[in-house]
DRENPA-3360 file (N, C-alpha, C; in nm, 2 decimals, always signed):
BEGIN
1 = MNESLSRL = -27.20/+12.26/+0.70/-27.08/+12.28/+0.60/-26.97/+12.14/+0.73 ~ -26.92/+12.04/+0.63/-26.83/+11.99/+0.67/-26.73/+12.04/+0.78 ~ -26.66/+11.96/+0.86/-26.59/+11.99/+0.94/-26.47/+12.03/+0.86 ~ -26.45/+11.94/+0.71/-26.27/+11.99/+0.69/-26.29/+12.12/+0.63 ~ -26.40/+12.20/+0.56/-26.44/+12.31/+0.49/-26.40/+12.44/+0.64 ~ -26.49/+12.38/+0.74/-26.50/+12.47/+0.87/-26.35/+12.50/+0.88 ~ -26.24/+12.38/+0.93/-26.12/+12.43/+0.94/-26.06/+12.51/+0.84 ~ -26.09/+12.46/+0.76/-26.02/+12.56/+0.65/-26.02/+12.70/+0.64;
9 = LQRRSVPP = -26.16/+12.75/+0.64/-26.20/+12.89/+0.68/-26.18/+12.95/+0.81 ~ -26.15/+12.85/+0.93/-26.09/+12.90/+1.04/-25.91/+12.96/+1.05 ~ -25.86/+12.85/+0.94/-25.67/+12.85/+0.96/-25.66/+12.98/+1.02 ~ -25.57/+12.99/+1.07/-25.49/+13.11/+1.08/-25.36/+13.04/+1.12 ~ -25.23/+13.15/+1.09/-25.09/+13.17/+1.17/-25.13/+13.18/+1.29 ~ -25.05/+13.10/+1.33/-25.02/+13.11/+1.50/-24.85/+13.14/+1.52 ~ -24.81/+13.27/+1.53/-24.64/+13.30/+1.57/-24.57/+13.19/+1.62 ~ -24.46/+13.18/+1.59/-24.38/+13.10/+1.70/-24.37/+13.07/+1.81;
17 = RWLGEPGP = -24.33/+13.20/+1.82/-24.33/+13.24/+2.00/-24.48/+13.19/+2.10 ~ -24.55/+13.18/+2.02/-24.73/+13.12/+2.08/-24.74/+12.96/+2.09 ~ -24.63/+12.93/+2.01/-24.62/+12.78/+2.01/-24.53/+12.71/+2.10 ~ -24.59/+12.57/+2.16/-24.50/+12.51/+2.24/-24.52/+12.37/+2.30 ~ -24.51/+12.29/+2.36/-24.53/+12.16/+2.38/-24.68/+12.14/+2.43 ~ -24.73/+12.02/+2.42/-24.70/+11.93/+2.35/-24.67/+11.96/+2.17 ~ -24.58/+11.84/+2.11/-24.61/+11.88/+2.00/-24.64/+11.79/+1.89 ~ -24.66/+11.74/+1.76/-24.70/+11.60/+1.70/-24.61/+11.49/+1.75;
25 = SQQEIETL = -24.69/+11.38/+1.81/-24.60/+11.29/+1.80/-24.55/+11.19/+1.70 ~ -24.46/+11.11/+1.70/-24.39/+11.05/+1.56/-24.52/+11.02/+1.45 ~ -24.60/+10.92/+1.54/-24.73/+10.91/+1.42/-24.78/+11.01/+1.36 ~ -24.81/+11.13/+1.41/-24.86/+11.22/+1.37/-24.77/+11.33/+1.28 ~ -24.66/+11.33/+1.30/-24.55/+11.34/+1.19/-24.54/+11.30/+1.09 ~ -24.59/+11.16/+1.09/-24.54/+11.09/+0.95/-24.69/+11.11/+0.90 ~ -24.80/+11.13/+0.97/-24.96/+11.19/+0.90/-24.91/+11.33/+0.85 ~ -24.85/+11.42/+0.90/-24.87/+11.53/+0.86/-24.76/+11.56/+0.73;
33 = LRAASRVP = -24.65/+11.47/+0.68/-24.55/+11.46/+0.61/-24.66/+11.42/+0.50 ~ -24.73/+11.31/+0.49/-24.76/+11.24/+0.41/-24.92/+11.32/+0.35 ~ -24.97/+11.42/+0.42/-25.07/+11.49/+0.36/-24.98/+11.61/+0.29 ~ -24.88/+11.62/+0.34/-24.83/+11.75/+0.27/-24.76/+11.73/+0.15 ~ -24.73/+11.61/+0.11/-24.67/+11.56/-0.02/-24.79/+11.50/-0.09 ~ -24.93/+11.53/-0.06/-25.03/+11.51/-0.17/-25.09/+11.61/-0.23 ~ -24.98/+11.70/-0.31/-24.99/+11.79/-0.39/-24.98/+11.78/-0.54 ~ -25.05/+11.88/-0.63/-25.01/+11.81/-0.71/-24.86/+11.85/-0.79;
41 = DHGKLAPW = -24.81/+11.72/-0.85/-24.69/+11.72/-0.89/-24.65/+11.65/-1.05 ~ -24.64/+11.77/-1.15/-24.67/+11.73/-1.28/-24.57/+11.63/-1.29 ~ -24.55/+11.55/-1.33/-24.44/+11.42/-1.37/-24.39/+11.35/-1.27 ~ -24.44/+11.34/-1.15/-24.45/+11.24/-1.06/-24.28/+11.30/-0.99 ~ -24.23/+11.41/-0.99/-24.08/+11.48/-1.01/-24.03/+11.49/-0.82 ~ -24.13/+11.47/-0.76/-24.14/+11.53/-0.60/-24.03/+11.61/-0.59 ~ -24.06/+11.74/-0.67/-23.94/+11.84/-0.64/-23.95/+11.93/-0.48 ~ -23.93/+11.84/-0.36/-23.92/+11.94/-0.28/-23.88/+11.78/-0.19;
49 = RFILIQGE = -23.81/+11.78/-0.06/-23.82/+11.73/+0.06/-23.82/+11.79/+0.19 ~ -23.82/+11.73/+0.28/-23.85/+11.75/+0.43/-23.70/+11.76/+0.53 ~ -23.70/+11.82/+0.58/-23.59/+11.79/+0.71/-23.64/+11.85/+0.83 ~ -23.66/+11.78/+0.91/-23.73/+11.77/+1.04/-23.64/+11.84/+1.13 ~ -23.66/+11.97/+1.23/-23.59/+12.03/+1.34/-23.65/+11.99/+1.46 ~ -23.63/+11.93/+1.57/-23.71/+11.94/+1.64/-23.60/+11.89/+1.74 ~ -23.64/+11.86/+1.89/-23.52/+11.86/+1.99/-23.42/+11.93/+2.00 ~ -23.31/+11.87/+2.00/-23.15/+11.93/+2.02/-23.13/+11.99/+1.88;
57 = GRQRLGEV = -23.18/+11.95/+1.75/-23.15/+11.98/+1.65/-23.20/+12.16/+1.67 ~ -23.31/+12.21/+1.72/-23.35/+12.35/+1.74/-23.23/+12.43/+1.78 ~ -23.18/+12.35/+1.91/-23.05/+12.48/+1.96/-22.97/+12.47/+1.86 ~ -22.90/+12.37/+1.83/-22.79/+12.34/+1.72/-22.82/+12.44/+1.58 ~ -22.94/+12.46/+1.55/-22.98/+12.54/+1.41/-22.95/+12.68/+1.48 ~ -23.00/+12.68/+1.65/-23.02/+12.85/+1.67/-22.87/+12.85/+1.71 ~ -22.78/+12.82/+1.72/-22.61/+12.84/+1.69/-22.54/+12.88/+1.59 ~ -22.61/+12.81/+1.49/-22.58/+12.82/+1.34/-22.62/+13.02/+1.30;
65 = LASAFQAD = -22.76/+13.02/+1.33/-22.83/+13.14/+1.30/-22.76/+13.24/+1.37 ~ -22.73/+13.23/+1.50/-22.64/+13.39/+1.63/-22.52/+13.35/+1.57 ~ -22.43/+13.29/+1.50/-22.29/+13.31/+1.43/-22.32/+13.35/+1.32 ~ -22.38/+13.33/+1.23/-22.44/+13.42/+1.11/-22.46/+13.52/+1.14 ~ -22.55/+13.56/+1.21/-22.61/+13.68/+1.25/-22.53/+13.81/+1.26 ~ -22.41/+13.71/+1.40/-22.36/+13.83/+1.46/-22.22/+13.84/+1.37 ~ -22.20/+13.78/+1.28/-22.07/+13.82/+1.20/-22.10/+13.88/+1.09 ~ -22.26/+13.88/+1.07/-22.29/+14.03/+0.95/-22.35/+14.13/+1.05;
73 = NPDAGADK = -22.39/+14.11/+1.16/-22.37/+14.24/+1.24/-22.31/+14.25/+1.40 ~ -22.19/+14.29/+1.34/-22.09/+14.27/+1.47/-22.14/+14.36/+1.56 ~ -22.19/+14.47/+1.52/-22.21/+14.57/+1.65/-22.32/+14.55/+1.71 ~ -22.45/+14.45/+1.65/-22.57/+14.41/+1.72/-22.58/+14.36/+1.88 ~ -22.63/+14.40/+1.95/-22.64/+14.36/+2.11/-22.66/+14.26/+2.14 ~ -22.67/+14.18/+2.28/-22.65/+14.05/+2.28/-22.79/+13.99/+2.28 ~ -22.91/+14.08/+2.33/-23.02/+14.08/+2.27/-23.08/+14.03/+2.16 ~ -23.06/+14.09/+2.04/-23.06/+14.06/+1.91/-22.94/+13.93/+1.86;
81 = VAAERERF = -22.87/+13.89/+1.91/-22.82/+13.75/+1.89/-22.91/+13.69/+1.94 ~ -22.94/+13.69/+2.10/-23.01/+13.61/+2.16/-23.12/+13.56/+2.08 ~ -23.20/+13.68/+2.03/-23.30/+13.64/+1.98/-23.31/+13.59/+1.82 ~ -23.22/+13.57/+1.80/-23.14/+13.50/+1.64/-23.13/+13.32/+1.67 ~ -23.10/+13.30/+1.78/-23.02/+13.17/+1.89/-23.17/+13.11/+1.89 ~ -23.25/+13.19/+1.94/-23.40/+13.11/+1.99/-23.50/+13.12/+1.84 ~ -23.47/+13.19/+1.73/-23.57/+13.16/+1.64/-23.63/+13.07/+1.63 ~ -23.56/+12.91/+1.63/-23.62/+12.79/+1.63/-23.64/+12.74/+1.75;
89 = ANAPLVVA = -23.68/+12.81/+1.83/-23.66/+12.77/+2.00/-23.80/+12.70/+2.01 ~ -23.89/+12.78/+1.99/-24.05/+12.79/+2.05/-24.13/+12.64/+1.98 ~ -24.14/+12.65/+1.89/-24.23/+12.55/+1.80/-24.16/+12.42/+1.85 ~ -24.24/+12.30/+1.89/-24.14/+12.17/+1.92/-24.11/+12.08/+1.81 ~ -24.14/+12.17/+1.69/-24.14/+12.05/+1.54/-24.10/+12.15/+1.47 ~ -23.99/+12.20/+1.35/-24.03/+12.33/+1.26/-23.98/+12.19/+1.13 ~ -24.04/+12.20/+1.03/-23.99/+12.15/+0.92/-23.96/+12.22/+0.80 ~ -23.86/+12.23/+0.78/-23.77/+12.29/+0.64/-23.85/+12.21/+0.53;
97 = VVSRVVPH = -23.92/+12.29/+0.42/-23.97/+12.24/+0.31/-23.87/+12.29/+0.21 ~ -23.80/+12.18/+0.15/-23.70/+12.22/+0.06/-23.74/+12.21/-0.07 ~ -23.71/+12.34/-0.18/-23.75/+12.30/-0.28/-23.61/+12.28/-0.38 ~ -23.65/+12.17/-0.49/-23.57/+12.16/-0.61/-23.60/+12.10/-0.71 ~ -23.58/+12.21/-0.81/-23.64/+12.21/-0.92/-23.57/+12.05/-0.98 ~ -23.59/+12.02/-1.06/-23.57/+11.87/-1.14/-23.55/+11.94/-1.30 ~ -23.47/+11.95/-1.37/-23.46/+11.99/-1.50/-23.51/+11.89/-1.58 ~ -23.66/+11.98/-1.65/-23.73/+11.83/-1.74/-23.80/+11.94/-1.85;
105 = VKIPDWEQ = -23.78/+11.85/-1.95/-23.80/+11.96/-2.08/-23.96/+11.93/-2.10 ~ -24.03/+11.91/-2.04/-24.19/+11.93/-2.02/-24.24/+11.99/-1.89 ~ -24.20/+12.01/-1.79/-24.24/+12.03/-1.65/-24.15/+12.22/-1.64 ~ -24.20/+12.28/-1.67/-24.15/+12.42/-1.63/-24.11/+12.45/-1.48 ~ -23.98/+12.51/-1.44/-23.95/+12.52/-1.33/-24.05/+12.62/-1.26 ~ -24.13/+12.69/-1.25/-24.25/+12.74/-1.23/-24.33/+12.66/-1.15 ~ -24.40/+12.53/-1.21/-24.45/+12.46/-1.21/-24.41/+12.37/-1.05 ~ -24.30/+12.33/-1.05/-24.25/+12.24/-0.96/-24.22/+12.32/-0.78;
113 = VLSAGAVC = -24.19/+12.49/-0.84/-24.17/+12.55/-0.73/-24.29/+12.57/-0.65 ~ -24.42/+12.59/-0.75/-24.55/+12.62/-0.66/-24.56/+12.49/-0.62 ~ -24.55/+12.35/-0.68/-24.56/+12.24/-0.59/-24.50/+12.24/-0.45 ~ -24.40/+12.31/-0.41/-24.31/+12.33/-0.33/-24.42/+12.40/-0.27 ~ -24.49/+12.50/-0.27/-24.53/+12.55/-0.19/-24.67/+12.52/-0.11 ~ -24.70/+12.43/-0.25/-24.86/+12.38/-0.20/-24.82/+12.27/-0.09 ~ -24.72/+12.18/-0.10/-24.64/+12.11/+0.05/-24.70/+12.16/+0.15 ~ -24.58/+12.33/+0.15/-24.62/+12.37/+0.29/-24.74/+12.43/+0.30;
121 = MNLLNAAT = -24.84/+12.49/+0.20/-24.97/+12.50/+0.27/-25.04/+12.35/+0.32 ~ -25.03/+12.24/+0.24/-25.07/+12.10/+0.32/-25.03/+12.10/+0.41 ~ -24.93/+12.15/+0.44/-24.88/+12.09/+0.61/-24.95/+12.18/+0.72 ~ -24.94/+12.33/+0.67/-25.02/+12.42/+0.76/-25.13/+12.38/+0.79 ~ -25.26/+12.30/+0.67/-25.38/+12.24/+0.69/-25.35/+12.13/+0.74 ~ -25.29/+12.05/+0.80/-25.26/+11.91/+0.84/-25.24/+11.95/+0.94 ~ -25.15/+12.03/+1.00/-25.13/+12.10/+1.14/-25.25/+12.14/+1.21 ~ -25.35/+12.19/+1.13/-25.47/+12.27/+1.16/-25.56/+12.10/+1.22;
129 = ALGYGASW = -25.55/+12.04/+1.10/-25.67/+11.95/+1.10/-25.66/+11.88/+1.22 ~ -25.50/+11.86/+1.27/-25.47/+11.76/+1.38/-25.51/+11.85/+1.52 ~ -25.57/+11.96/+1.52/-25.56/+12.06/+1.65/-25.43/+12.11/+1.68 ~ -25.33/+12.14/+1.59/-25.17/+12.22/+1.64/-25.20/+12.34/+1.55 ~ -25.13/+12.41/+1.63/-25.12/+12.60/+1.61/-24.99/+12.52/+1.48 ~ -24.99/+12.63/+1.37/-24.88/+12.62/+1.27/-24.82/+12.77/+1.22 ~ -24.73/+12.79/+1.15/-24.68/+12.90/+1.11/-24.56/+12.88/+1.01 ~ -24.61/+12.94/+0.88/-24.51/+12.95/+0.74/-24.42/+13.06/+0.74;
137 = LSGWAAFD = -24.25/+13.02/+0.76/-24.21/+13.16/+0.74/-24.09/+13.11/+0.68 ~ -24.04/+13.24/+0.64/-23.91/+13.24/+0.55/-23.78/+13.34/+0.66 ~ -23.78/+13.42/+0.60/-23.68/+13.49/+0.66/-23.54/+13.51/+0.66 ~ -23.46/+13.56/+0.67/-23.32/+13.59/+0.63/-23.26/+13.43/+0.62 ~ -23.29/+13.36/+0.73/-23.20/+13.21/+0.72/-23.27/+13.14/+0.63 ~ -23.38/+13.16/+0.53/-23.42/+13.10/+0.43/-23.32/+13.16/+0.31 ~ -23.26/+13.21/+0.32/-23.21/+13.26/+0.16/-23.04/+13.26/+0.28 ~ -22.99/+13.24/+0.33/-22.86/+13.26/+0.38/-22.77/+13.12/+0.37;
145 = RRVLDALG = -22.68/+13.13/+0.30/-22.56/+13.01/+0.26/-22.54/+12.92/+0.38 ~ -22.46/+13.00/+0.46/-22.42/+12.96/+0.60/-22.55/+12.86/+0.64 ~ -22.64/+12.90/+0.64/-22.76/+12.82/+0.72/-22.80/+12.68/+0.63 ~ -22.83/+12.72/+0.50/-22.87/+12.61/+0.41/-22.77/+12.53/+0.44 ~ -22.59/+12.57/+0.42/-22.51/+12.47/+0.41/-22.54/+12.36/+0.54 ~ -22.57/+12.45/+0.64/-22.53/+12.36/+0.79/-22.64/+12.26/+0.75 ~ -22.79/+12.30/+0.72/-22.96/+12.21/+0.68/-22.88/+12.11/+0.58 ~ -22.74/+12.15/+0.50/-22.75/+11.98/+0.40/-22.79/+12.03/+0.26;
153 = LKPEERIA = -22.84/+12.18/+0.23/-22.87/+12.21/+0.10/-22.79/+12.20/-0.01 ~ -22.84/+12.16/-0.09/-22.72/+12.17/-0.22/-22.77/+12.26/-0.26 ~ -22.66/+12.31/-0.36/-22.67/+12.45/-0.43/-22.78/+12.52/-0.52 ~ -22.84/+12.42/-0.55/-22.97/+12.44/-0.59/-23.06/+12.42/-0.55 ~ -23.11/+12.38/-0.45/-23.20/+12.38/-0.33/-23.20/+12.48/-0.25 ~ -23.36/+12.52/-0.25/-23.40/+12.65/-0.16/-23.48/+12.58/-0.07 ~ -23.50/+12.66/+0.03/-23.58/+12.67/+0.10/-23.71/+12.73/+0.12 ~ -23.86/+12.64/+0.10/-23.99/+12.69/+0.04/-24.05/+12.78/+0.19;
161 = GFVHIGTA = -24.00/+12.72/+0.31/-24.05/+12.79/+0.41/-24.02/+12.69/+0.53 ~ -24.01/+12.74/+0.66/-23.99/+12.70/+0.77/-24.14/+12.71/+0.86 ~ -24.19/+12.59/+0.84/-24.32/+12.53/+0.91/-24.31/+12.53/+1.09 ~ -24.34/+12.65/+1.14/-24.38/+12.57/+1.27/-24.45/+12.53/+1.31 ~ -24.42/+12.41/+1.42/-24.58/+12.35/+1.44/-24.56/+12.28/+1.59 ~ -24.68/+12.33/+1.68/-24.66/+12.27/+1.79/-24.84/+12.35/+1.86 ~ -24.85/+12.33/+2.00/-24.97/+12.37/+2.04/-24.97/+12.47/+2.08 ~ -25.10/+12.59/+2.04/-25.11/+12.71/+2.04/-25.11/+12.72/+2.17;
169 = KETPTDRD = -25.01/+12.82/+2.23/-25.04/+12.88/+2.40/-25.17/+13.01/+2.38 ~ -25.17/+13.07/+2.28/-25.24/+13.17/+2.27/-25.30/+13.16/+2.13 ~ -25.43/+13.19/+2.09/-25.50/+13.20/+1.99/-25.51/+13.32/+1.89 ~ -25.42/+13.33/+1.80/-25.43/+13.51/+1.76/-25.59/+13.52/+1.67 ~ -25.57/+13.68/+1.72/-25.71/+13.72/+1.67/-25.71/+13.73/+1.50 ~ -25.84/+13.68/+1.41/-25.84/+13.69/+1.28/-25.81/+13.79/+1.24 ~ -25.72/+13.80/+1.12/-25.70/+13.92/+1.04/-25.79/+13.92/+0.99 ~ -25.79/+14.10/+0.89/-25.92/+14.14/+0.80/-25.87/+14.05/+0.66;
177 = RPSLDDIV = -25.94/+13.98/+0.58/-25.94/+13.88/+0.47/-25.96/+14.01/+0.36 ~ -25.90/+13.97/+0.25/-25.99/+14.08/+0.15/-26.10/+14.01/+0.08 ~ -26.19/+14.14/+0.07/-26.30/+14.13/-0.01/-26.32/+14.05/-0.11 ~ -26.40/+13.93/-0.14/-26.39/+13.89/-0.26/-26.43/+13.97/-0.41 ~ -26.51/+14.07/-0.32/-26.53/+14.20/-0.44/-26.40/+14.22/-0.51 ~ -26.26/+14.22/-0.42/-26.18/+14.31/-0.48/-26.07/+14.24/-0.54 ~ -26.07/+14.09/-0.54/-25.98/+13.99/-0.58/-26.07/+13.91/-0.68 ~ -26.16/+13.92/-0.74/-26.26/+13.80/-0.78/-26.30/+13.88/-0.97;
185 = TRF = -26.28/+13.82/-1.06/-26.32/+13.88/-1.19/-26.36/+13.79/-1.28 ~ -26.46/+13.76/-1.31/-26.51/+13.70/-1.42/-26.43/+13.74/-1.57 ~ -26.43/+13.60/-1.64/-26.42/+13.65/-1.78/-26.51/+13.58/-1.87;
% end
């Protein structure tokens, strides 16, 4: 079995709390984004884009989350607000993959959304290939207009996922995967 296939068969998500420094270098980030963008894209519409959240940006986004969470949950304890503030603080790099459907007569919205999902998956696989741990998450922040506005999303744009990338401090045990007998039929 070649190394690429072996890595794909071993890929697993690493929770953001288990990710830390060092993160990808600038050159590695460019490689990650190039690999992520090599997805099926009917019509060459590029119905996605990237927002890099790193360094101080992680804390700024954390303040936005803490404020929004506290506004919606005024009785929340300080520990819960702090957890929201720290949501993006662990991994040295978080890539927000933004899905943006481009109106087109021949290319349905669904294909464009799937292309953004493929970007997230390619990003995970590329991070794994470079030896980093990664996790693709959404959570309430991906759907909250205050957070989306802070990140500069237009009203028609959505977050396909936040991909957290860093060096794994722990390796999670593999979870059970579905048996092919349970998920494969033949026509």
